C-alpha positions, 0 to 999 in steps of 0.5 A: 823387800822380799817376803822371805825375810818376814818369815817367822824364825820358828819355821827354821829347821831345828828352831820350833815354837819354844826356841822361837819364843826364846829368841824373840824374848832374849834377842828380839829375833823374830824373823829371818830378816832379824836373824841376818842382821844379828851380826857377830860381835867378834871373830875368832881365829880358829887356825891355831890349836893347843895341846893340853900340855900347852895350857897355862893360867891366864889364857883366854879362849883356846882351841884343842882337838880332844877325844871324850871319855864317858860322861859323869853326873856329879852332885845333887839338886842345884849343885848337879853338874856334868863332867867329861874327861877329854884328852889328847896325847899330852894330857887330860882336860876336864870339861863341865856343864852346869846347865842343859845337862840332858841335852849335852849328855844326849849329843856327846859322842865317846872316843870321837875327835872333837874341836873343843873351844873355851877358856881354861881354868886350873883347878888343882893340878888339872885345867877345866873349861866350863861350858865349852863349844864342841864341834865334831873334828869332821864337821869343823874341817868340812866347814873350813872357816878360819875366822869363826864368828862369835854371836851374842847370846844369853844364858837362857839361850845357852841352856837350849843349845843356842850358844854362839855356835848354835846361833851360828848354825842357824845363820849357816842354814838361812844365809844361802836361802837369803842370798838370792832374795837380797837386793842392792840398796845403794846406787851404782854410782855410790858403789863404784865411787867408794869401791863398796862391796855388793849388799849380798856379798857383804852379808855373806862375808860379814857372817862367813868371812873368807879372810881379814880383808873381806871382813873389813870390806863387808864391815865398811859396806854395812856401816856406809849403808847405815849412815847413808840412810840415817843421813837420807832420812834426816835430809828428807825430814828437813825438806818436809819440815821446810814445806809443812812449816816455813819460817817467818821472814824477818827484815832489818830492824833499827833495834839491832843497830841502835843496841849495837851503837848505844848499848854495847861499851865494847866492840864485837870480835870478828867471829861474833859479827860473822855468826850474827850476819849469817843468822840474820841472813837466815831470818830474812830467808823465810825458812826455819833456822837451825843453828848451834853456836859453838865456842869456849867459855867467855867467847861471847856466845850469849851476846850473839844470841841476845842480839839475834833475838832482838829482830823477832822481838822488834816484831812482837815475837818471843825468843827462847 
């Protein structure tokens, strides 16, 4: 694996030691590789814009194009908040921040069009959005991505401007640098058989999907890879255990036939006989046996387990 992915996150532009320590504490993101694997938990369709006059109670996340008036600081001590009146040609909306006031105040531009994203709530006759996501309209148009990724974050990170959009900006920095270092992890035969997207393309599409189809293919590729290597690790563990800890070779014993003929006042079902036969074949193989007997309540699982335990018992071995 390329050493690129081991680089510490603090060396990414706009992070630094303090933010890096907070990212590691809050989200366990320490390296460039950790950041790349911090996948979005959902995506928002940013193709639809609302006007202030269109807002209604109960709406989820909405997107508007608004201009901002000068900010005002309201309240004292813990009740202090930053309030901005934002408007379009149909009405006025109030934007409110309760944390990170100085940083927000420093970066707001008055009378410049912004893309404002958040959940509106009505207070009296006016709608308000608390801690909205803001992006200059010029930057949003330049980015031109309809499916916007939304990343998990925390309140402490939000206070340092590492909200979902802030984390997204970090990923937009590191992704183009990472693509040349990404190596394919699956053999060509698997890629062709299952029509899987290449690893580098999947990483690009999971963070910056071009459309819904590309997003679904990227998700499938990354999930397939994860389960594939889980299965490979389990198989390797199984083979290693077989070599290091071979099982006992248990042959036939008259104890089983005697018990079956003289002690059981009923006939076993076909399924019970089949499971017992398969288990005894395993015990005669000399390899470890790992079997799960599954059946409804009263189907006879205990009897099967008891008969299987007779073979080691006849040789002075214990069963549990």
